[in-house]
C-alpha positions as CSV (number, residue, x, y, z in Angstrom):
1,M,111.4,-75.5,63.7
2,A,113.1,-74.8,67.0
3,A,113.3,-77.6,69.7
4,E,111.0,-76.9,72.7
5,V,113.0,-76.5,75.9
6,R,111.3,-76.9,79.3
7,M,113.0,-75.8,82.7
8,T,112.0,-75.2,86.2
9,V,111.7,-71.7,87.7
10,E,114.8,-72.3,89.7
11,E,116.8,-73.4,86.5
12,Y,115.4,-70.2,84.7
13,L,116.6,-67.9,87.5
14,Q,120.0,-69.5,87.5
15,L,120.3,-69.1,83.7
16,I,119.3,-65.4,84.0
17,E,121.8,-64.9,86.8
18,R,124.7,-66.5,84.8
19,T,123.9,-64.4,81.7
20,A,123.4,-61.2,83.6
21,S,126.5,-61.5,85.8
22,G,128.7,-59.2,83.7
23,V,125.9,-56.6,83.1
24,Q,125.4,-53.5,85.4
25,R,121.9,-53.2,86.6
26,V,120.1,-49.9,86.3
27,G,117.2,-50.7,88.6
28,K,115.5,-53.4,90.5
29,A,113.4,-56.0,88.8
30,A,109.7,-55.3,88.5
31,R,108.8,-58.4,90.5
32,T,110.5,-61.3,92.2
33,I,109.6,-65.0,91.9
34,K,109.1,-66.8,95.1
35,K,109.4,-70.5,95.7
36,E,106.2,-72.4,96.3
37,T,105.6,-73.0,100.0
38,R,103.3,-75.6,101.6
39,P,100.0,-74.5,103.0
40,V,99.9,-74.2,106.8
41,R,98.0,-76.9,108.4
42,R,95.7,-76.3,111.4
43,K,96.2,-78.1,114.7
44,A,93.6,-80.7,115.6
45,G,90.8,-79.4,117.9
46,K,89.9,-80.6,121.2
47,A,86.8,-82.5,119.8
48,V,89.0,-84.4,117.2
49,K,91.5,-85.5,119.8
50,G,88.8,-86.8,122.2
51,M,87.0,-88.8,119.4
52,A,89.7,-91.5,119.3
53,A,89.1,-92.4,122.9
54,A,85.4,-92.0,122.6
55,L,85.4,-94.5,119.6
56,K,87.4,-97.0,121.6
57,R,84.8,-96.8,124.4
58,A,81.8,-97.0,122.1
59,N,83.2,-99.9,120.1
60,A,83.9,-101.7,123.5
61,K,80.2,-101.4,124.3
62,A,79.0,-102.4,120.9
63,R,81.2,-105.3,120.0
64,K,81.4,-109.1,120.9
65,K,84.6,-110.9,121.6
66,N,84.7,-112.1,118.1
67,G,84.6,-108.5,116.7
68,S,81.0,-108.6,115.4
69,F,78.3,-106.2,116.5
70,K,76.0,-107.1,119.5
71,K,72.3,-107.3,118.7
72,G,70.8,-103.9,117.9
73,W,74.2,-102.2,117.2
74,T,75.2,-100.8,113.9
75,Q,78.2,-98.6,112.9
76,A,75.9,-95.6,112.8
77,R,74.8,-96.2,116.3
78,V,78.4,-96.7,117.4
79,M,79.2,-93.3,116.0
80,K,76.3,-91.6,117.6
81,E,77.3,-93.2,120.9
82,A,81.0,-92.0,120.4
83,H,79.8,-88.4,119.8
84,R,77.7,-88.5,122.9
85,I,80.6,-90.0,125.0
86,R,83.0,-87.3,123.5
87,R,80.5,-84.5,124.6
88,K,80.4,-85.8,128.1
89,M,84.3,-86.1,128.4
């Protein structure tokens, strides 16, 4: 039973290049293997950027000095208020 050998794509390509260095090539390879690239990330939109400032303003309205909510305020209401503030910005 043969031992199992594992290698990365880069190691495999280096091995192929070393073994084929003295061999004359007849034609191009059928396909090439590309390195994996990271997906491109989208920039944050205008709404996302303004939300941080809106949340600061909404939290200032809703919280007491000790950090707890004022009477009648919940986290859901803070978020609703922040969205309203952001739309008006």
